[in-house]
C-alpha positions as CSV (number, residue, x, y, z in Angstrom):
1,M,23.5,3.0,-22.0
2,P,19.8,2.1,-21.6
3,N,17.8,4.2,-19.1
4,P,17.3,2.5,-15.7
5,T,14.0,0.7,-15.1
6,L,11.9,0.3,-12.0
7,K,13.1,-3.3,-11.9
8,D,16.8,-2.3,-11.7
9,W,16.4,0.8,-9.6
10,F,14.3,-0.8,-6.8
11,F,15.9,-4.2,-6.9
12,L,12.7,-6.0,-8.1
13,K,12.9,-9.8,-8.3
14,S,13.5,-11.5,-11.7
15,N,9.8,-12.0,-12.4
16,R,8.9,-8.4,-11.6
17,D,8.9,-5.3,-13.6
18,H,6.9,-3.0,-11.4
19,F,4.9,-2.8,-8.2
20,Q,1.6,-4.0,-9.6
21,P,0.2,-7.5,-9.3
22,R,-0.5,-9.2,-12.6
23,I,-4.1,-10.3,-13.1
24,G,-4.1,-14.0,-13.8
25,K,-0.5,-14.6,-13.6
26,D,-0.3,-13.8,-9.9
27,R,-3.4,-15.8,-8.9
28,D,-1.4,-17.6,-6.2
29,L,-0.8,-14.3,-4.4
30,F,-3.3,-12.7,-2.1
31,L,-2.1,-9.4,-0.7
32,C,-5.2,-7.9,0.9
33,H,-8.8,-8.8,1.9
34,E,-7.5,-11.7,3.8
35,K,-10.3,-11.8,6.4
36,T,-12.9,-11.6,3.7
37,L,-11.2,-14.3,1.7
38,Q,-10.8,-16.6,4.6
39,E,-14.0,-16.2,6.6
40,D,-16.5,-15.2,3.9
41,I,-15.4,-16.6,0.6
42,L,-13.4,-19.7,1.4
43,G,-15.6,-20.2,4.4
44,S,-18.6,-20.3,2.2
45,V,-16.8,-22.7,-0.2
46,E,-15.8,-25.1,2.5
47,M,-19.3,-25.0,4.0
48,K,-20.8,-25.9,0.7
49,F,-18.5,-28.8,0.2
50,A,-19.3,-30.0,3.8
51,A,-23.0,-30.0,2.8
52,N,-22.3,-31.5,-0.7
53,Q,-23.8,-28.5,-2.3
54,P,-22.5,-26.5,-5.3
55,V,-20.6,-23.3,-4.7
56,K,-22.7,-20.2,-5.7
57,M,-21.9,-16.6,-4.8
58,V,-21.7,-13.0,-6.0
59,L,-18.6,-10.9,-5.3
60,F,-19.2,-7.2,-5.7
61,G,-17.4,-4.0,-4.8
62,D,-16.0,-0.8,-6.3
63,W,-14.0,-0.8,-9.4
64,G,-10.4,-1.8,-8.9
65,V,-11.0,-3.4,-5.4
66,G,-9.7,-6.8,-6.4
67,K,-12.7,-8.9,-7.5
68,T,-11.2,-10.3,-10.5
69,H,-7.9,-11.2,-8.8
70,T,-10.0,-12.7,-5.9
71,V,-11.8,-15.2,-8.3
72,Y,-8.5,-16.0,-10.0
73,H,-7.1,-16.8,-6.5
74,V,-10.2,-18.9,-5.7
75,S,-9.6,-20.9,-8.9
76,W,-6.0,-21.4,-7.9
77,W,-7.1,-22.4,-4.4
78,F,-9.2,-25.2,-5.8
79,E,-6.3,-26.6,-7.6
80,Q,-4.3,-26.6,-4.4
81,H,-7.1,-28.3,-2.5
82,A,-8.2,-30.8,-5.0
83,D,-8.3,-33.6,-2.5
84,A,-10.6,-32.0,0.0
85,C,-12.5,-29.7,-2.3
86,P,-12.4,-31.1,-5.9
87,A,-13.9,-28.8,-8.6
88,K,-13.3,-27.6,-12.1
89,T,-13.6,-23.8,-12.5
90,V,-14.3,-22.3,-15.8
91,M,-13.9,-18.5,-15.9
92,I,-14.9,-16.0,-18.6
93,E,-15.3,-12.2,-18.7
94,I,-18.7,-11.1,-19.9
95,G,-18.4,-9.3,-23.1
96,D,-20.3,-6.3,-24.6
97,I,-24.0,-6.4,-23.7
98,E,-26.9,-4.5,-25.3
99,K,-30.3,-3.7,-24.0
100,K,-31.7,-6.9,-25.5
101,S,-28.8,-9.2,-24.9
102,R,-29.8,-12.6,-23.5
103,F,-28.0,-15.2,-21.4
104,D,-26.3,-16.5,-24.4
105,V,-23.7,-13.8,-24.0
106,V,-22.6,-15.8,-20.9
107,V,-23.2,-19.4,-22.2
108,R,-21.3,-18.8,-25.4
109,P,-17.9,-17.9,-23.9
110,F,-18.3,-20.7,-21.4
111,L,-18.7,-23.2,-24.2
112,D,-16.0,-21.7,-26.2
113,T,-13.6,-21.8,-23.3
114,L,-14.4,-25.5,-22.7
115,G,-14.2,-26.1,-26.5
116,L,-16.1,-28.5,-28.8
117,D,-13.5,-31.3,-28.4
118,F,-14.0,-31.2,-24.6
119,L,-17.8,-31.5,-25.0
120,I,-17.6,-34.3,-27.5
121,Q,-15.4,-36.3,-25.1
122,L,-17.7,-35.4,-22.3
123,A,-20.8,-36.7,-24.1
124,H,-19.1,-39.9,-25.2
125,A,-17.9,-40.6,-21.6
126,Y,-21.3,-39.8,-20.3
127,S,-23.1,-42.2,-22.6
128,H,-20.6,-45.0,-21.8
129,Q,-21.3,-44.8,-18.0
130,L,-25.1,-44.9,-18.4
131,P,-27.0,-48.1,-17.6
132,A,-28.3,-50.0,-20.5
133,T,-31.8,-48.9,-19.8
134,K,-31.0,-45.2,-20.4
135,N,-29.8,-43.1,-23.2
136,V,-28.1,-39.7,-23.2
137,A,-31.3,-37.7,-23.9
138,S,-33.5,-39.4,-21.4
139,A,-30.9,-39.3,-18.7
140,L,-30.3,-35.5,-19.2
141,E,-34.0,-34.9,-19.3
142,E,-34.4,-36.8,-16.0
143,A,-31.7,-34.4,-14.6
144,G,-33.9,-31.4,-15.5
145,V,-32.4,-30.5,-19.0
146,S,-34.9,-29.3,-21.6
147,S,-35.7,-31.9,-24.3
148,Y,-34.4,-29.7,-27.1
149,V,-31.0,-29.0,-25.4
150,A,-30.7,-32.8,-24.6
151,S,-31.4,-33.6,-28.3
152,L,-28.6,-31.2,-29.2
153,I,-26.1,-32.8,-26.8
154,V,-27.0,-36.2,-28.3
155,K,-25.5,-35.0,-31.7
156,F,-22.1,-34.9,-30.1
157,N,-22.1,-38.7,-30.1
158,M,-22.2,-38.6,-33.9
159,T,-18.4,-38.3,-34.0
160,A,-15.6,-39.9,-32.2
161,P,-13.4,-37.9,-29.8
162,G,-10.3,-36.6,-31.6
163,M,-11.8,-36.7,-35.0
164,A,-12.8,-33.7,-37.1
165,P,-16.5,-33.1,-36.2
166,P,-19.0,-33.3,-39.1
167,P,-21.3,-30.3,-39.8
168,V,-24.2,-31.6,-37.8
169,V,-22.1,-31.6,-34.6
170,V,-20.6,-28.2,-35.3
171,E,-24.2,-26.9,-35.9
172,A,-25.4,-28.3,-32.7
173,F,-22.5,-26.7,-30.8
174,N,-23.4,-23.3,-32.4
175,I,-27.0,-23.6,-31.5
176,L,-26.2,-24.4,-27.9
177,K,-24.2,-21.1,-27.9
178,G,-27.3,-19.2,-28.9
179,R,-26.6,-18.9,-32.6
180,S,-29.3,-18.9,-35.2
181,P,-29.7,-22.4,-37.0
182,S,-28.5,-22.5,-40.6
183,S,-30.8,-23.4,-43.4
184,G,-31.5,-27.1,-43.5
185,S,-31.0,-27.6,-39.8
186,A,-34.7,-28.2,-39.3
187,N,-34.3,-31.5,-41.4
188,L,-31.9,-32.6,-38.6
189,G,-34.2,-31.7,-35.8
190,M,-32.3,-28.5,-35.0
191,G,-34.5,-25.7,-36.4
192,E,-35.0,-23.6,-33.3
193,Q,-32.7,-20.9,-31.8
194,L,-32.4,-20.9,-28.1
195,S,-34.1,-18.0,-26.5
196,E,-35.8,-19.1,-23.3
197,S,-34.1,-18.9,-19.9
198,T,-34.9,-22.5,-19.3
199,D,-32.9,-23.5,-22.3
200,F,-29.8,-21.4,-21.6
201,Y,-29.9,-22.7,-18.1
202,S,-30.3,-26.2,-19.5
203,V,-27.0,-25.8,-21.5
204,L,-25.0,-25.3,-18.3
205,L,-27.0,-27.9,-16.5
206,A,-26.3,-30.5,-19.2
207,V,-22.5,-29.8,-19.1
208,G,-22.5,-29.8,-15.3
209,E,-24.5,-33.0,-15.1
210,M,-22.3,-34.9,-17.6
211,Y,-19.2,-33.6,-15.9
212,R,-20.4,-34.6,-12.4
213,A,-21.5,-38.0,-13.5
214,I,-18.1,-38.8,-15.0
215,H,-15.7,-37.0,-12.6
216,K,-17.7,-37.2,-9.4
217,H,-17.3,-33.5,-8.7
218,R,-18.7,-30.3,-9.9
219,I,-18.0,-27.6,-12.5
220,I,-18.1,-23.9,-11.2
221,F,-18.8,-21.4,-13.8
222,I,-17.3,-18.0,-13.0
223,A,-18.6,-14.9,-14.9
224,D,-16.5,-11.8,-14.3
225,E,-17.8,-8.2,-14.9
226,A,-21.5,-8.8,-14.5
227,A,-21.9,-5.0,-14.0
228,K,-22.5,-4.9,-17.7
229,L,-26.0,-6.3,-16.9
230,D,-26.9,-2.6,-16.3
231,D,-26.9,-2.2,-20.0
232,V,-30.0,-4.6,-20.2
233,T,-32.8,-2.1,-20.3
234,D,-35.5,-4.0,-22.2
235,D,-38.2,-5.2,-19.8
236,A,-38.7,-8.6,-21.4
237,T,-34.9,-9.2,-21.6
238,E,-34.4,-8.1,-18.0
239,A,-37.1,-10.6,-17.0
240,H,-35.2,-13.3,-19.0
241,W,-32.1,-12.6,-17.0
242,I,-34.0,-12.6,-13.7
243,G,-35.5,-16.0,-14.7
244,T,-32.2,-17.5,-15.7
245,N,-30.4,-16.3,-12.5
246,R,-33.3,-17.6,-10.4
247,L,-32.8,-21.1,-11.8
248,I,-29.0,-21.0,-11.3
249,F,-29.2,-19.9,-7.7
250,D,-32.2,-21.9,-6.7
251,D,-31.5,-24.8,-4.3
252,K,-33.0,-27.2,-6.9
253,N,-29.8,-26.6,-8.9
254,D,-27.4,-28.9,-7.0
255,V,-25.5,-29.9,-10.3
256,F,-23.1,-26.9,-11.0
257,G,-21.7,-23.9,-9.2
258,F,-21.8,-20.4,-10.3
259,M,-20.1,-17.2,-9.3
260,Y,-20.6,-13.6,-10.6
261,T,-18.3,-10.6,-10.0
262,L,-19.4,-7.1,-10.6
263,S,-18.5,-3.6,-9.9
264,A,-21.0,-2.0,-7.6
265,A,-20.3,0.1,-4.6
266,T,-23.4,-1.0,-2.7
267,E,-26.0,-3.7,-3.0
268,K,-28.5,-1.3,-4.2
269,K,-26.3,-0.5,-7.2
270,L,-26.4,-4.1,-8.3
271,P,-28.1,-4.8,-11.7
272,R,-31.8,-5.6,-11.3
273,A,-31.0,-9.1,-12.7
274,L,-29.2,-9.8,-9.4
275,W,-30.9,-7.4,-7.1
276,E,-34.4,-8.6,-7.8
277,P,-35.7,-10.1,-4.5
278,Q,-36.4,-13.5,-6.1
279,V,-32.8,-13.8,-7.1
280,K,-31.2,-12.0,-4.2
281,N,-33.1,-14.1,-1.7
282,R,-31.7,-17.3,-3.4
283,I,-28.2,-15.9,-3.2
284,G,-28.6,-15.0,0.5
285,S,-25.5,-14.6,2.6
286,H,-23.3,-15.7,-0.4
287,M,-23.5,-12.1,-1.7
288,I,-20.1,-10.8,-0.6
289,R,-18.7,-7.4,-0.7
290,L,-15.0,-6.4,-1.1
291,D,-14.5,-3.1,0.6
292,N,-12.0,-0.3,-0.1
293,L,-9.0,-0.6,2.2
294,A,-8.7,1.0,5.6
295,D,-5.4,2.8,6.3
296,T,-4.0,-0.2,8.2
297,D,-4.7,-2.5,5.2
298,V,-3.0,0.0,2.9
299,A,0.1,-0.2,5.1
300,S,-0.2,-4.0,5.1
301,L,-0.6,-4.1,1.2
302,V,2.6,-2.0,0.7
303,A,4.5,-4.2,3.1
304,K,3.4,-7.4,1.3
305,I,4.2,-5.9,-2.1
306,R,7.7,-5.0,-0.7
307,S,8.4,-8.5,0.7
308,T,6.9,-10.3,-2.3
309,F,8.3,-8.2,-5.2
310,V,11.6,-6.7,-3.9
311,E,14.9,-8.7,-3.5
312,K,15.9,-7.8,0.0
313,T,19.5,-9.1,-0.2
314,S,20.1,-7.0,-3.3
315,A,18.7,-3.8,-1.6
316,D,20.6,-4.5,1.6
317,S,23.9,-5.1,-0.4
318,Y,23.5,-2.0,-2.4
319,F,22.8,0.3,0.6
320,A,25.6,-1.3,2.6
321,A,28.0,-0.2,-0.2
322,N,26.2,3.1,-0.8
323,P,24.9,4.3,2.7
324,D,21.7,6.3,2.7
325,P,20.1,7.3,5.9
326,A,16.7,7.3,4.2
327,Y,16.9,3.5,3.6
328,N,15.2,1.1,6.0
329,W,13.9,-2.1,4.8
330,D,10.8,-1.8,7.0
331,Y,9.6,1.2,4.9
332,Y,11.2,0.5,1.6
333,P,10.8,1.7,-1.2
334,F,9.8,4.8,0.9
335,N,11.5,6.6,3.7
336,K,9.5,6.4,6.9
337,T,7.9,9.8,6.5
338,A,6.9,9.3,2.9
339,L,5.4,5.9,3.7
340,D,3.3,7.4,6.5
341,E,2.1,10.2,4.1
342,F,1.4,7.6,1.4
343,V,-0.8,5.6,3.7
344,D,-2.5,8.8,5.0
345,Y,-3.3,9.9,1.5
346,F,-5.5,6.9,1.1
347,R,-7.0,7.4,4.5
348,R,-8.1,10.9,3.4
349,S,-9.1,9.6,0.0
350,Q,-10.8,6.4,1.0
351,Q,-12.7,6.3,-2.2
352,D,-9.4,5.6,-4.0
353,A,-8.1,3.1,-1.3
354,K,-8.2,0.1,-3.7
355,P,-5.4,-2.3,-4.5
356,R,-5.3,-1.2,-8.2
357,D,-5.1,2.5,-7.3
358,I,-2.5,1.9,-4.6
359,S,-0.2,-0.2,-6.7
360,E,-0.5,2.3,-9.6
361,R,0.4,5.1,-7.3
362,M,3.4,3.2,-6.1
363,N,4.6,2.9,-9.7
364,K,4.0,6.6,-10.3
365,V,6.0,7.9,-7.4
366,A,8.7,5.2,-7.8
367,F,9.1,6.5,-11.4
368,I,9.4,10.0,-10.2
369,A,12.1,8.9,-7.7
370,L,13.9,7.1,-10.5
371,K,13.9,10.1,-12.8
372,E,15.3,12.3,-10.0
373,G,18.0,9.8,-9.2
374,K,16.6,9.0,-5.7
375,R,17.0,5.4,-4.6
376,V,14.4,5.9,-1.9
377,I,10.9,7.5,-2.5
378,D,10.6,10.7,-0.3
379,E,7.9,13.2,0.4
380,A,9.0,15.4,-2.6
381,C,8.2,12.6,-4.9
382,L,4.8,12.2,-3.4
383,R,4.1,16.0,-4.0
384,K,5.2,15.7,-7.6
385,G,2.9,12.6,-7.9
386,G,-0.1,14.6,-6.8
387,M,-0.2,13.2,-3.3
């Protein structure tokens, strides 16, 4: 007979295997930081829509505090409020960064996420809605896109949507992602590799401008884990990032939205690419911190995990047939004393009072209870779990 699982032992719902929320899959759930979400984050979003301005913000906080889950939830929120706040969110995680990495490490995954087929369709739709007196290149340049980037976008109209793109279109796509041009590209007017902050900004601007012109609402680019910008140590490269971020967060950019998340305990620990005054001043009050949880918030998180993840009728039915004085739904999967001690542990270790740590600890002490044949987590399980 197979060993019991947390799912079976603690009457978890059919779509649950443990007490931890799943990043991405559980984007509809929001189990903590409700005040920050409603007042600061969504408040900022709704204010921007009321003013017909793009959503721009930076979410920061300690590792594991819930930043990534928050932006997934914000993306889900936009889907649910498409009538009042229409937007297309495009989310990526910033990959490995070296001391001389430029903004192409952000542009590339954004374009790959959208896909070449999407961009070809976008360029065709954009060209068809332009007045007869304008062409794609001139219209994009008028919107602030650099002439070279505009000329690369024009190449997307050299193939029909749904058809296999010819090499010239693939080459233009790769150059927009920051790749080095192949030999022979110069003969096609594509001999330069993008390197300037204005050009990388122009790539996002071009995509945002075409999307807004067609769909009448904006794209919001979301870059997760910008703490990796700390690895940029070359002075010229750091200045490049500052210049790009200044363009993104400047009021002159009313075309596309942008959100960064990054792990930093305080504002002063932000990478210089975002902490530099000329960038920080443009972000203003939209630099929002997610704090570690207070003890009342820890108790609230445990209660929400219980009500969201556990099948109450199954637990009640089992304990009705197998009475246990330690069982009380209001404290489950703990007994009352163990729950009080669990919450108090994070009050005393506030540096660990983060959703990820709390749910991981719940899994750990629940597993200890399972191994000892206890249907309710007690104080002894906490001790064995290092609490």
